[in-house]
C-alpha positions in Angstrom: -131.8 69.9 -124.4 -131.3 73.1 -122.6 -128.0 73.2 -120.7 -128.8 74.8 -117.4 -127.5 74.5 -113.9 -129.7 71.5 -113.0 -128.7 69.6 -116.2 -125.0 70.4 -115.5 -125.3 69.2 -111.9 -126.4 65.8 -113.2 -124.3 65.3 -116.3 -121.0 66.9 -115.4 -120.0 64.1 -113.0 -121.2 61.5 -115.5 -119.0 62.8 -118.3 -116.2 63.3 -115.8 -116.5 59.6 -114.8 -116.3 58.4 -118.4 -113.3 60.7 -119.1 -111.4 59.6 -115.9 -112.0 55.9 -116.9 -110.8 56.4 -120.5 -107.8 58.6 -119.4 -106.5 56.9 -116.2 -103.2 58.9 -116.2 -105.2 62.1 -116.0 -107.9 60.7 -113.6 -106.9 62.8 -110.6 -106.9 66.1 -112.5 -110.1 65.2 -114.3 -111.7 64.2 -111.0 -110.8 67.4 -109.1 -111.9 69.7 -112.0 -115.2 67.8 -112.4 -116.0 67.9 -108.7 -115.2 71.6 -108.5 -117.3 72.4 -111.6 -120.2 70.4 -110.1 -119.9 72.5 -106.9 -120.2 75.6 -109.2 -123.3 74.2 -110.9 -124.9 73.4 -107.5 -124.2 77.0 -106.4 -125.9 78.4 -109.5 -128.9 76.1 -108.9 -129.1 77.3 -105.3 -129.4 80.9 -106.5 -132.3 79.8 -108.7 -134.0 78.0 -105.9 -133.6 81.0 -103.6 -135.2 83.2 -106.3 -138.0 80.9 -107.5 -138.6 78.4 -104.7 -138.7 75.3 -106.8 -137.1 74.8 -110.2 -138.3 72.1 -112.7 -136.4 71.1 -115.9 -138.0 68.6 -118.3 -135.2 66.7 -120.0 -135.6 67.0 -123.8 -138.6 69.1 -123.4 -140.8 66.2 -122.4 -143.1 66.8 -119.4 -144.0 64.1 -116.9 -145.4 61.5 -116.9 -144.1 60.7 -120.4 -140.8 62.4 -120.0 -138.2 62.7 -117.3 -138.4 65.9 -115.2 -135.7 67.2 -112.8 -136.8 69.2 -109.8 -134.9 71.1 -107.1 -136.3 72.6 -103.9 -134.9 73.5 -100.5 -134.4 69.9 -99.3 -132.9 68.6 -102.5 -130.6 71.6 -102.7 -129.4 71.1 -99.2 -128.6 67.5 -100.0 -126.8 68.5 -103.2 -124.8 71.2 -101.4 -123.8 68.7 -98.7 -122.8 66.1 -101.3 -120.8 68.4 -103.4 -119.1 70.2 -100.5 -118.2 67.1 -98.6 -117.2 65.4 -101.9 -114.8 68.2 -102.8 -113.1 68.0 -99.4 -112.9 64.2 -99.5 -111.4 64.5 -103.0 -108.7 66.8 -101.6 -108.1 64.4 -98.8 -107.8 61.5 -101.3 -104.8 63.2 -102.9 -102.6 62.1 -99.9 -104.6 59.1 -98.7 -104.4 57.2 -102.0 -100.8 56.6 -102.6 -101.2 53.5 -104.8 -101.4 54.3 -108.5 -104.1 51.6 -109.2 -106.2 52.9 -106.3 -106.1 56.4 -107.7 -106.9 55.4 -111.2 -110.1 53.5 -110.1 -111.1 55.9 -107.3 -111.9 58.8 -109.5 -114.2 57.2 -112.0 -116.0 55.3 -109.2 -116.4 58.5 -107.1 -117.7 60.5 -110.0 -120.1 57.8 -111.0 -121.3 57.8 -107.3 -121.7 61.6 -107.5 -123.8 61.2 -110.6 -126.2 58.7 -108.9 -126.5 60.8 -105.8 -127.3 64.0 -107.7 -129.8 62.0 -109.8 -131.6 60.9 -106.6 -131.8 64.4 -105.3 -133.2 65.8 -108.5 -135.4 62.9 -109.5 -139.2 63.2 -109.7 -140.3 59.6 -110.4 -139.7 56.4 -108.6 -138.3 54.4 -111.5 -135.6 56.9 -112.1 -134.8 56.8 -108.4 -134.4 53.0 -108.7 -132.0 53.5 -111.6 -130.0 56.0 -109.6 -129.7 54.0 -106.5 -128.4 51.1 -108.6 -125.8 53.5 -110.1 -124.9 54.4 -106.5 -124.6 50.8 -105.4 -122.4 49.8 -108.3 -119.9 52.6 -107.5 -120.2 52.1 -103.8 -119.3 48.4 -104.0 -116.3 49.3 -106.2 -115.1 51.8 -103.6 -115.5 49.3 -100.8 -113.1 46.8 -102.4 -110.7 49.4 -103.6 -108.1 48.6 -101.0 -107.9 45.0 -102.3 -107.6 43.3 -98.9 -109.3 40.0 -98.2 -111.5 41.7 -95.5 -112.5 44.5 -98.0 -113.4 42.0 -100.7 -115.5 40.0 -98.2 -117.3 43.1 -97.0 -117.8 44.3 -100.6 -119.5 40.9 -101.4 -121.9 41.3 -98.5 -122.6 44.8 -99.5 -123.4 43.7 -103.1 -125.8 41.0 -101.9 -127.6 43.4 -99.6 -127.8 46.0 -102.3 -129.1 43.6 -104.9 -131.8 42.4 -102.5 -132.8 45.9 -101.5 -133.0 47.0 -105.2 -135.2 44.0 -106.1 -137.6 44.8 -103.4 -137.7 48.4 -104.4 -138.2 47.5 -108.1 -141.1 45.1 -107.2 -142.8 48.0 -105.4 -142.3 50.3 -108.4 -143.9 47.6 -110.6 -146.9 47.4 -108.3 -147.3 51.2 -108.5 -147.2 51.2 -112.3 -149.7 48.3 -112.5 -152.1 50.2 -110.3 -151.6 53.8 -111.5 -150.1 53.6 -114.9 -147.6 56.3 -114.0 -144.6 56.7 -111.6 -144.1 60.4 -111.1 -144.5 62.1 -107.8 -147.5 64.1 -109.0 -149.3 60.8 -109.8 -148.5 59.4 -106.4 -150.0 62.5 -104.7 -153.2 62.3 -106.7 -153.7 58.5 -106.1 -156.4 57.3 -103.8 -155.1 55.1 -100.9 -155.5 51.4 -101.6 -154.2 48.0 -100.5 -152.1 47.7 -103.6 -150.3 51.0 -103.0 -149.8 50.1 -99.4 -148.2 46.8 -100.4 -146.0 48.6 -103.0 -144.9 51.1 -100.4 -144.1 48.3 -97.9 -141.8 46.6 -100.5 -140.1 49.9 -101.4 -139.5 50.8 -97.8 -138.1 47.5 -96.8 -135.7 47.8 -99.8 -134.7 51.2 -98.6 -134.2 50.1 -95.0 -131.9 47.4 -96.3 -129.9 50.0 -98.2 -129.7 52.4 -95.3 -128.6 49.5 -93.0 -131.3 50.1 -90.4 -131.3 47.6 -87.6 -131.6 44.6 -87.9 -130.7 44.9 -91.6 -127.4 46.5 -90.8 -125.3 43.3 -91.2 -123.3 44.6 -94.2 -122.4 48.1 -93.1 -119.8 47.9 -90.3 -117.4 45.7 -92.3 -117.9 47.6 -95.5 -117.2 51.0 -93.9 -114.4 49.8 -91.7 -112.3 48.0 -94.3 -112.5 50.5 -97.2 -109.9 53.1 -97.7 -110.3 56.3 -95.7 -111.7 58.5 -98.5 -114.0 55.6 -99.6 -115.2 55.2 -96.0 -115.9 58.9 -95.8 -118.0 58.8 -98.9 -119.8 55.6 -98.0 -120.7 56.7 -94.5 -121.0 60.5 -95.0 -122.9 60.4 -98.3 -124.1 57.1 -99.7 -126.5 56.0 -97.0 -128.1 59.5 -97.2 -129.5 58.9 -100.7 -131.8 56.0 -99.4 -132.8 58.1 -96.4 -133.7 61.0 -98.7 -135.9 58.7 -100.8 -137.5 57.4 -97.7 -138.5 60.9 -96.7 -139.9 61.6 -100.1 -141.9 58.4 -100.5 -143.5 58.6 -97.1 -144.7 62.1 -98.0 -146.1 61.3 -101.5 -147.4 57.8 -100.3 -148.2 58.3 -96.6 -147.8 55.5 -94.2 -151.3 53.9 -93.8 -151.1 53.2 -90.1 -149.7 54.7 -86.9 -148.3 51.3 -86.0 -145.9 51.5 -88.9 -144.6 54.8 -87.8 -144.0 53.3 -84.3 -142.4 50.3 -85.8 -139.9 52.4 -87.8 -139.1 54.3 -84.6 -138.7 51.0 -82.7 -136.2 49.8 -85.3 -134.3 53.1 -84.9 -134.2 52.6 -81.2 -132.8 49.1 -81.7 -130.1 50.6 -83.9 -129.2 53.2 -81.3 -128.9 50.6 -78.5 -127.3 47.7 -80.4 -125.0 49.9 -82.4 -123.9 51.7 -79.2 -123.1 48.4 -77.5 -121.1 47.2 -80.5 -119.2 50.4 -80.7 -118.2 50.0 -77.1 -116.8 46.5 -77.9 -115.0 47.6 -81.2 -111.3 47.0 -81.2 -110.4 49.2 -84.2 -111.0 52.9 -84.6 -112.6 52.7 -88.0 -114.9 49.9 -86.9 -116.0 52.0 -83.9 -116.8 54.8 -86.3 -118.7 52.4 -88.6 -120.8 51.2 -85.7 -121.5 54.8 -84.8 -123.0 55.2 -88.3 -125.5 52.4 -87.4 -126.4 54.4 -84.3 -126.8 57.7 -86.2 -129.0 56.0 -88.8 -131.2 54.7 -86.0 -131.4 58.2 -84.6 -132.6 59.7 -87.9 -135.4 57.2 -88.0 -136.4 58.1 -84.5 -136.5 61.7 -85.5 -138.8 60.7 -88.3 -141.2 58.9 -85.9 -140.7 61.3 -83.0 -144.3 62.7 -83.0 -146.2 59.8 -84.6 -148.2 59.9 -87.8 -149.8 63.3 -87.1 -146.4 64.9 -86.6 -144.7 63.7 -89.9 -145.3 67.0 -91.6 -142.8 68.6 -89.2 -140.7 65.5 -88.2 -138.9 65.4 -91.5 -137.1 68.6 -90.7 -135.5 67.1 -87.6 -134.5 64.0 -89.7 -133.1 66.3 -92.4 -131.0 68.3 -89.9 -129.6 65.0 -88.5 -128.8 63.8 -92.1 -126.9 66.9 -92.9 -125.1 66.9 -89.5 -124.1 63.3 -89.8 -122.9 63.6 -93.4 -120.4 66.4 -92.6 -119.2 65.1 -89.3 -118.9 61.4 -90.3 -116.8 62.3 -93.4 -114.5 64.3 -91.2 -114.2 61.5 -88.7 -113.4 58.8 -91.2 -110.7 61.0 -92.9 -109.2 61.8 -89.5 -109.3 58.1 -88.5 -107.4 57.4 -91.8 -104.8 60.0 -91.0 -104.3 58.5 -87.5 -103.9 55.0 -89.0 -101.4 56.3 -91.6 -99.3 58.0 -88.9 -99.4 55.2 -86.3 -99.4 52.3 -88.7 -102.5 50.8 -87.1 -105.9 51.8 -85.6 -106.1 49.5 -82.6 -107.9 51.5 -80.0 -106.1 50.0 -76.9 -102.7 50.8 -78.5 -103.4 54.4 -79.5 -101.4 55.7 -76.5 -98.4 53.4 -76.9 -96.8 55.1 -79.9 -94.2 57.9 -79.6 -95.9 59.5 -82.6 -98.9 61.8 -81.9 -100.9 62.8 -84.9 -102.2 65.7 -82.9 -104.2 67.6 -85.6 -105.9 64.4 -86.8 -106.8 63.6 -83.2 -108.1 67.1 -82.6 -110.2 66.8 -85.9 -111.6 63.5 -84.7 -112.6 65.1 -81.4 -114.3 68.0 -83.1 -116.3 65.8 -85.3 -117.3 63.7 -82.3 -118.9 66.8 -80.7 -121.5 66.9 -83.5 -122.0 63.1 -83.6 -122.5 63.0 -79.8 -124.8 66.0 -80.1 -123.1 68.6 -78.0 -123.8 72.4 -78.5 -123.3 74.4 -80.6 -123.0 71.8 -83.4 -125.6 71.0 -86.0 -125.9 67.5 -84.5 -127.0 69.2 -81.2 -129.7 71.2 -83.1 -131.0 68.1 -84.8 -131.2 66.2 -81.5 -132.8 69.1 -79.7 -135.4 69.4 -82.5 -136.1 65.7 -82.2 -136.6 65.8 -78.5 -138.6 69.0 -78.6 -141.1 67.5 -81.0 -141.3 64.3 -79.1 -142.0 66.1 -75.8 -144.6 68.3 -77.4 -146.4 65.2 -78.7 -146.1 63.3 -75.4 -143.8 60.7 -76.9 -141.3 60.6 -74.0 -140.0 57.2 -74.8 -138.2 58.6 -77.8 -136.5 61.2 -75.6 -135.3 58.5 -73.2 -133.9 56.4 -76.1 -132.2 59.5 -77.5 -130.6 60.3 -74.1 -129.4 56.7 -73.7 -127.9 56.8 -77.2 -126.1 60.1 -76.3 -124.6 58.5 -73.1 -123.5 55.5 -75.1 -121.8 57.7 -77.7 -120.0 59.6 -74.9 -118.8 56.2 -73.5 -117.5 54.7 -76.7 -115.8 57.9 -77.9 -114.2 58.3 -74.5 -112.4 55.1 -75.2 -110.7 56.9 -78.1 -110.1 60.2 -76.3 -108.4 58.3 -73.4 -105.8 57.0 -75.9 -105.4 60.5 -77.4 -104.8 62.2 -74.1 -102.6 59.6 -72.2 -98.9 60.3 -72.4 -97.8 58.3 -69.3 -97.2 55.0 -71.1 -94.6 56.5 -73.6 -92.0 59.0 -72.8 -90.8 60.4 -76.2 -89.0 63.5 -77.2 -91.2 66.3 -78.3 -89.6 66.2 -81.7 -91.1 62.8 -82.4 -94.7 64.0 -82.0 -95.8 64.3 -85.5 -99.0 64.6 -87.6 -99.3 68.2 -88.7 -99.6 68.0 -92.5 -101.4 69.4 -95.4 -103.5 66.2 -95.5 -105.2 67.3 -92.3 -106.7 70.4 -93.9 -109.7 68.6 -95.5 -110.9 66.6 -92.5 -110.3 69.6 -90.2 -112.4 71.9 -92.5 -115.2 69.4 -92.4 -115.0 69.1 -88.6 -115.1 72.8 -88.2 -118.1 73.0 -90.5 -120.0 70.4 -88.5 -119.7 72.7 -85.5 -120.3 76.1 -87.2 -123.3 74.9 -89.2 -125.1 74.6 -85.9 -124.9 78.4 -85.6 -126.7 78.7 -88.9 -129.5 76.2 -88.0 -132.3 78.8 -88.4 -131.4 79.8 -92.0 -130.8 76.1 -92.9 -134.3 75.3 -91.7 -135.8 78.2 -93.7 -133.9 77.0 -96.8 -135.2 73.4 -96.3 -138.8 74.7 -96.6 -138.2 76.5 -100.0 -140.4 75.2 -102.8 -142.8 73.2 -100.7 -140.1 70.6 -100.1 -142.3 68.0 -98.6 -146.0 67.5 -98.4 -147.6 70.1 -100.5 -146.4 70.2 -104.1 -144.5 67.5 -106.0 
């Protein structure tokens, strides 16, 4: 097997996970070196994609459909870059956030296993291997959810596991139907297949499984508790990265196996609208900061599905770009927000929203980081979140789908409302009169979330080259 950048991107975190598990005392060092090396491999792969457009590597020299081929194009490279970049900064943030020895020993092998599964999803070219990789992701994600060891985290992890198992079974049933009908599972075979009732049924099963894994309304029951009760680094990985893998598979599948009816596209958009409205209301009612951020993730997932459906079935060839921009924007900003929320909780000793202004300790840099990340989540200029929302609304208006514009604007107003609850606690000083010397929170641990928050804003200034990069290698709709 040729050792190239693509192979290294997949296997470096896998070997790192095994080494971190076998050598728990050295897990932190192994984890940091592995994540950094994976970032280097992704960088080398990006140079290849910029030069060639799309890069394909058949593992062991066996071509599809008999063998397993890895493929990188603009969209998959953007996802890999986001995953490795966000993952590196979350890893640095974990150095301070995970003070318990047992948590550190288990965090690194679980995180590296998660990274393996996510890289495998973004490089995969057949739906059975995608199933394997999302199961690897689920195994690691459930472990990260229960890492804190609290009763609430264990209960949330159990719900997450049940939802993940059900989603995986539905996806696997769809994979089985495709194989019975076509005798192959690679993307090229899906593109060449003639539409049929069997393939439509298989697609329906796989999509429902993916919607459960992405926690799209009303299948979101497991997400708020799982993300709110995990440790801050785990929450950042779960919200910023994990749900993006299923969203990515959704984009790929609906290209290679097009939705058979306009009604289905509308239904997906309607579920997204339900997520935006219900999630926004629940975020307004949330009592804890991390729970509010978790409900915000439900909202953003709904917005991504609205972006997908913004111009109907005819507009899907362009709508995926708006969805991809929102995926990237949410991944960076939400990781920053959860890390910042973790810093605030560590400094204050709690994350009760109504009591944020009662402490004589002000974690000012963490609060500033949270506010910066909120700019992108809300969708204010010049953030990447704003560019994604603008692309969504522009396409909807051009197609005459004004109802999606209305839902997006309502979601934006709701996000302003529930984040304002937090900002009020950050800015009020009248309830506590404390000496200036007691206002704390400036620490090295704030560097990672602040860097991510700044990136969520500055990436909006590079939206044009990002869009051009996403299209490299016929990312969606032309070549597998």
